[in-house]
N, C-alpha and C positions, 0 to 999 in steps of 0.2 A: 828793256820794254817793249822794242820791238819785237822780240819771240812770245811776249805774254798776250800782247796785240793777238799775233797767230794762233797760239793754244785757242783762248776766244771763240774766234773765228771757227778753227774747229769744230772747237765742242757745239757752238752756236751749228754749225751743216751737218754734227751728228744726231743732236737732238730735235733736228728738223726732219733730215730725212729717218727717224725714225718714227717719227710725229704722220711722217705721210703715209709710210709703213704699216702704221697703226690703223690710222685713217680710211687705207685698200682695205686693210683685212677686216674689219666690222662692213664695206660697205660689202664687200666679200661673200661673208659668212648670212649679210640679209638678203642676197639674190638666191642665195639655198634653201632657205626655210621653204616650207612647203606653202602651197594656194591655193586656193579652190580652181580648178581648171574650168573657164566657160565650154557649155557647148558651141563654136563656131562651125560646126561642120554646113552647108550649104552658104554660109556669107562667102564674101567679095573675099579677096585675101587683105588687100589692107582696112576692110574695116577687121577682119580677125585678127588683125596686126598688133590695130588698136586698142581693142578691146583686151590682148594679152600686155601688150606695154601699161595697162593703166594699172594692169594690177599684180605689176613687176613679175611677169612670170617671163622668161627665156624661151625663145625659139625657133625652132630649124623648119626648112621649107622644102618637101621633095617634090620632086618633077619640077615643072616648068619648063618642057622641050629643049630644045638646041642649046637656045642661047641663055636658055635659064628665066628667071620672072626678072623682066624689065620692068613693065607694067604691071604693079599690084594690082590693081584695080582693074585687070585684062584678066584677072586666075578668080578660079573660085576653087576652097576647100573642099573634097570630098569626102577624106574623114581626118581623125586626130589619133592621135594617141600623146595622155590616156584620156578619154573619154570625159566628157562634160564633168560636173560635179565632183569628181576626184581631186584629193588633193596631188602634188604634182612641184618641183622647181620649174621643166621645162615639157613644154609641150612640143609633136613634131604634126606637123601640117605635110596632108600629100595635097595637090594640087592639078587642078586642069582645065582647060578651059571653059569647060563644060562639061558639069559631071554625069555621067548617063543615069547612077541613082537616085538622084536627089532630085524631088521629084518640084513639078514649076511652082513657082511663088504663088500663093495663093494662103488669104490670109481668114481667118473668122475668129471669134469671141470664145475665148478659154471658158468653160464650163469647169464647175468645181466640180471634182470629180471626188478629193480626200474623202479618205474615208468607206469610199467604196471598193467589192472589190474590185481585181484585175478586170475579169474578163466585163463586167460590167462599163468602169472606167474605159476600157478600149472599147466596146459596141457604141459607148456613147460620144466618143472621139470619132470615130470613125463617122457615125448618122453625120456628127457636125464638119467633116471634110476637112479633118486633122490629120496627120500622121504622128505618130508617138514613139520615145523610147522607152525602154524598162529597165532602171537599175537595182539591181538586187544583188545582197549576199550569199543567193545561193541558187542553185536553180531550180528554176520552176518547173512544177511538173503538170502539178493540177492549179488554174489558171484562177478557180474560183473560193481557192484558199490561199491567198493571197490578197492583200489591202495595199490600196495605195497610200501611204502614209506623209506624201507631200506630191509638188506639182510646183514644175516650174515652165512655161511662165503664171504667174499667182491668173484665180479665178476673176473671168471680167477685162481680162488684157487681148490685143490680138495679137493674133499669132498663126503661123503654119501647121507648129511642130513643136508638141511638149515631152517636156522629159516627165516620167511616171519612175516616184521614189516607194519601193514595194518594203513589204517585210508580213508574213506568219501575223504577226501581232506587233500592230502599231505603238503598243506599250512600252514594249523593249525593247521598239525601235531608236538604233541612235545615226544621226546622219553626221 
């Protein structure tokens, strides 16, 4: 009878270990599913990390000086890979104490530039004091031949920069 009890305990241990391993595998598979990466360039590192964590994205930091990043709020994200709006399982954030390429924080109300030509949208954003980045699936040669199909943030929100998603024809566009 004693041997039978040991066999049951051993079987329970094996089943428990297998279930735990299966759970770990399921969690790992979920973390490898690509998700949309937010644009975090210009943000404090702690804010950027919180945004990535909230979306279930892994991340790594490059930079941080001789001692590394000790206080994340003292560091600014100067660049990221992949760029915001694309899908990935991990993002790399390049940080410095202050980024020379990132303009000083200045906010304005975002105008509605959807369905405008890219050159008109850029002129309107510049006039409003907003920075912008353009995401396209192909090389942009003649800006007036491209149309803004989507923008982030939405019109009416306060921001300092706008991401423009452009295509030669918005009817054929798939984000």
